Backbone as ProteinMPNN parsed JSONL, in Angstrom:
{"seq_chain_A": "MLNHHATQILVVDDDPSIRAAIRAVLEEEGGYAVAEAPNGQAALDWLCAYPTRVIVLLDLQMPVMDGLELL", "coords_chain_A": {"N_chain_A": [[-11.087, 3.683, -1.465], [-9.513, 6.271, 0.596], [-9.56, 7.309, 3.821], [-9.474, 10.905, 4.771], [-8.759, 12.438, 6.862], [-6.723, 10.217, 7.744], [-3.422, 9.136, 8.518], [-2.406, 7.771, 5.777], [-2.254, 4.955, 4.634], [-0.477, 3.237, 1.718], [-0.179, -0.264, 1.23], [2.006, -2.268, -0.523], [2.601, -5.421, -1.412], [2.953, -8.515, -2.35], [2.389, -11.023, -1.265], [-0.678, -11.603, -0.177], [-0.718, -12.642, 3.065], [1.481, -11.169, 4.496], [0.519, -8.87, 3.247], [-1.366, -8.653, 4.7], [-1.253, -8.993, 7.432], [0.178, -6.048, 8.184], [-1.492, -4.461, 7.526], [-3.126, -5.207, 9.533], [-1.675, -4.375, 12.51], [-1.33, -1.916, 11.883], [-3.903, -0.673, 11.715], [-5.296, -1.66, 14.244], [-3.297, -0.063, 16.053], [-4.346, 2.007, 15.218], [-5.505, 5.601, 13.784], [-4.649, 5.535, 11.426], [-5.35, 4.77, 7.871], [-5.333, 2.017, 5.713], [-4.791, 1.233, 2.224], [-4.641, -1.448, 0.197], [-1.806, -3.156, -2.655], [-1.291, -5.705, -4.576], [1.474, -5.415, -6.816], [4.114, -3.905, -8.448], [2.399, -2.487, -10.134], [0.027, -2.143, -9.699], [-0.447, -0.834, -7.856], [0.915, 1.626, -8.328], [-1.357, 2.366, -10.3], [-3.316, 2.679, -8.432], [-2.054, 5.166, -7.006], [-2.156, 6.86, -8.714], [-4.728, 6.872, -8.805], [-5.564, 7.853, -7.187], [-4.545, 10.557, -5.6], [-2.553, 11.579, -4.469], [-1.21, 12.387, -0.264], [0.669, 10.147, 0.722], [1.778, 7.261, 2.531], [3.882, 5.116, 1.555], [4.591, 1.522, 1.643], [6.799, -1.048, 0.87], [6.958, -3.878, -1.147], [10.229, -5.07, -2.675], [10.993, -7.44, -4.214], [8.359, -8.609, -6.669], [6.061, -9.904, -8.87], [4.664, -8.627, -12.204], [5.415, -5.666, -11.911], [8.419, -4.947, -10.186], [9.82, -3.539, -6.75], [11.25, -1.566, -6.794], [11.126, -0.598, -9.779], [8.823, 0.55, -9.32], [9.909, 2.386, -7.451]], "CA_chain_A": [[-11.203, 5.534, -1.002], [-9.162, 5.869, 1.809], [-10.121, 8.846, 4.723], [-8.179, 12.001, 4.577], [-8.218, 13.087, 7.89], [-5.797, 9.338, 8.921], [-2.663, 9.246, 8.801], [-3.063, 7.168, 5.109], [-0.867, 4.154, 4.226], [-0.479, 2.178, 0.701], [1.05, -2.205, 1.221], [2.245, -2.986, -1.467], [3.144, -7.182, -1.431], [2.497, -9.946, -3.527], [2.026, -11.739, -0.461], [-1.587, -11.303, 0.951], [-0.451, -12.499, 4.427], [1.685, -10.275, 5.204], [-0.069, -7.336, 3.479], [-3.703, -8.736, 6.134], [-0.205, -8.853, 8.681], [0.98, -5.424, 8.217], [-2.904, -4.055, 7.845], [-3.814, -5.548, 11.423], [-1.261, -4.298, 13.202], [-1.548, -0.585, 11.754], [-5.064, -0.715, 11.914], [-4.98, -1.437, 15.49], [-2.687, 1.262, 16.161], [-5.43, 3.59, 14.88], [-4.704, 6.492, 12.814], [-4.155, 4.983, 10.064], [-5.874, 4.171, 6.704], [-4.587, 1.278, 4.875], [-5.389, 0.052, 1.148], [-3.416, -2.449, -0.591], [-2.191, -3.9, -3.772], [-0.175, -6.989, -5.406], [2.114, -5.525, -7.298], [3.859, -1.902, -8.529], [1.825, -1.757, -11.502], [-0.985, -1.898, -9.266], [0.415, 0.192, -6.533], [0.932, 2.979, -9.343], [-2.795, 2.751, -11.356], [-3.999, 2.985, -7.464], [-1.981, 6.316, -7.179], [-2.931, 7.862, -9.739], [-6.218, 6.807, -8.941], [-5.923, 8.864, -5.788], [-3.366, 11.784, -6.085], [-3.156, 12.416, -2.362], [-0.444, 11.575, 0.107], [0.196, 8.585, 1.06], [2.877, 6.55, 3.041], [4.006, 3.367, 0.452], [5.605, 0.325, 2.531], [7.12, -1.474, -0.643], [8.18, -4.735, -0.956], [10.947, -5.106, -4.181], [10.519, -8.076, -5.372], [7.035, -8.292, -6.943], [6.299, -10.185, -9.971], [4.028, -7.696, -12.955], [6.593, -4.494, -11.53], [8.959, -5.25, -8.688], [8.918, -1.801, -5.876], [12.46, -0.621, -7.487], [11.142, -0.269, -10.63], [7.74, 1.421, -9.139], [10.351, 3.515, -7.122]], "C_chain_A": [[-10.078, 5.22, 1.133], [-9.73, 7.518, 2.725], [-8.76, 9.713, 5.115], [-7.95, 12.642, 5.831], [-6.881, 11.899, 8.663], [-5.037, 9.786, 8.386], [-2.17, 7.932, 6.944], [-1.181, 6.097, 4.713], [-1.05, 3.32, 2.698], [0.545, 1.071, 1.177], [1.088, -2.546, 0.598], [3.439, -4.24, -1.241], [3.192, -7.311, -2.039], [2.011, -11.136, -2.551], [0.883, -11.115, 0.191], [-1.744, -11.837, 2.471], [-0.298, -11.541, 5.021], [1.59, -8.729, 4.662], [-1.126, -7.423, 4.604], [-3.104, -8.511, 7.014], [-0.242, -6.727, 8.739], [-0.857, -4.085, 8.352], [-3.352, -4.014, 9.131], [-3.795, -4.727, 12.148], [-1.681, -2.409, 12.717], [-2.993, -0.214, 11.974], [-6.117, -0.575, 14.01], [-4.348, -0.472, 16.136], [-3.382, 2.138, 16.344], [-4.833, 4.663, 14.101], [-4.5, 6.126, 11.169], [-5.152, 4.426, 9.183], [-5.372, 3.669, 6.011], [-5.213, 1.251, 3.558], [-3.753, -0.99, 0.989], [-3.681, -2.476, -1.988], [-1.045, -4.498, -3.951], [0.585, -6.796, -5.176], [2.682, -3.828, -7.221], [2.954, -2.045, -9.06], [-0.134, -1.205, -11.151], [-1.128, -0.735, -7.841], [0.019, 1.426, -7.796], [-0.844, 3.186, -9.975], [-3.621, 3.34, -9.34], [-3.822, 4.312, -7.045], [-2.211, 7.406, -8.011], [-4.289, 7.976, -10.026], [-7.117, 8.351, -7.983], [-4.616, 9.438, -5.745], [-3.184, 12.125, -4.905], [-1.467, 12.104, -2.021], [-0.355, 11.118, 0.633], [1.465, 7.584, 1.577], [3.0, 5.531, 2.198], [5.168, 2.522, 1.413], [5.556, -0.82, 1.093], [8.072, -2.414, -0.606], [8.755, -4.777, -2.264], [10.95, -5.508, -4.947], [9.194, -8.831, -5.266], [7.218, -8.832, -8.437], [5.311, -8.717, -10.648], [5.369, -6.515, -12.602], [6.978, -4.166, -10.547], [8.911, -3.557, -8.322], [10.375, -1.108, -7.071], [11.85, -0.242, -8.742], [9.501, 0.388, -10.682], [8.514, 2.321, -8.718], [10.703, 4.661, -8.395]], "O_chain_A": [[-10.063, 4.491, 2.125], [-10.17, 8.539, 2.197], [-7.633, 9.432, 5.523], [-6.98, 13.393, 5.932], [-6.213, 12.218, 9.647], [-5.291, 10.759, 7.675], [-1.359, 7.092, 7.335], [0.029, 6.3, 4.613], [-2.084, 2.652, 2.715], [1.726, 1.28, 1.452], [0.285, -3.469, 0.465], [4.642, -4.133, -1.004], [3.498, -6.442, -2.856], [1.339, -12.075, -2.98], [1.091, -10.225, 1.015], [-2.76, -11.537, 3.098], [-1.07, -10.945, 5.772], [2.134, -7.731, 5.135], [-1.607, -6.489, 5.245], [-3.706, -7.852, 7.861], [-0.936, -6.3, 9.661], [-1.069, -3.175, 9.153], [-3.845, -3.06, 9.732], [-4.767, -4.149, 12.635], [-2.422, -1.806, 13.494], [-3.101, 0.85, 12.584], [-6.961, 0.115, 14.582], [-5.062, 0.068, 16.982], [-3.332, 2.971, 17.249], [-3.646, 4.582, 13.783], [-4.227, 6.674, 10.101], [-5.88, 3.566, 9.68], [-4.688, 4.384, 5.278], [-6.438, 1.244, 3.682], [-2.6, -1.115, 1.401], [-4.707, -2.184, -2.602], [0.049, -4.046, -3.615], [1.136, -7.18, -4.144], [2.247, -2.893, -6.55], [2.087, -1.588, -8.315], [-0.993, -0.529, -11.718], [-1.991, -0.121, -7.213], [-1.09, 1.926, -7.983], [-1.35, 4.308, -9.983], [-4.359, 4.319, -9.232], [-4.822, 4.939, -6.697], [-2.405, 8.608, -7.832], [-4.916, 8.635, -10.856], [-8.083, 9.113, -7.967], [-3.622, 8.722, -5.865], [-3.774, 13.073, -4.387], [-0.626, 11.755, -2.85], [-1.177, 11.19, 1.546], [2.136, 7.166, 0.633], [1.944, 4.909, 2.088], [6.293, 2.888, 1.753], [4.563, -1.249, 0.505], [9.266, -2.34, -0.318], [7.955, -4.545, -3.171], [10.935, -5.055, -6.092], [8.834, -9.486, -4.288], [8.141, -8.464, -9.165], [5.143, -7.772, -9.877], [6.385, -6.731, -13.264], [6.41, -3.34, -9.832], [8.398, -2.64, -8.963], [10.221, -0.28, -7.969], [12.165, 0.941, -8.87], [8.965, 0.686, -11.749], [8.286, 3.393, -9.279], [11.138, 5.779, -8.117]]}, "name": "protein", "num_of_chains": 1, "seq": "MLNHHATQILVVDDDPSIRAAIRAVLEEEGGYAVAEAPNGQAALDWLCAYPTRVIVLLDLQMPVMDGLELL"}
């Protein structure tokens, strides 16, 4: 669950090192609550579980459900 006082960002990418790097940069900047998903289906599940305003940083080429299908 995210901090509802911070800008909420969901990072969606199948590469865990990319997700970790983006999370590290955002958390270092401060003011961001960051969640991660490894594919579009996991992101959709997360968005349904936490129906809130969130910025989604989305990779387009992923297994299971790609970014375009999620959009």
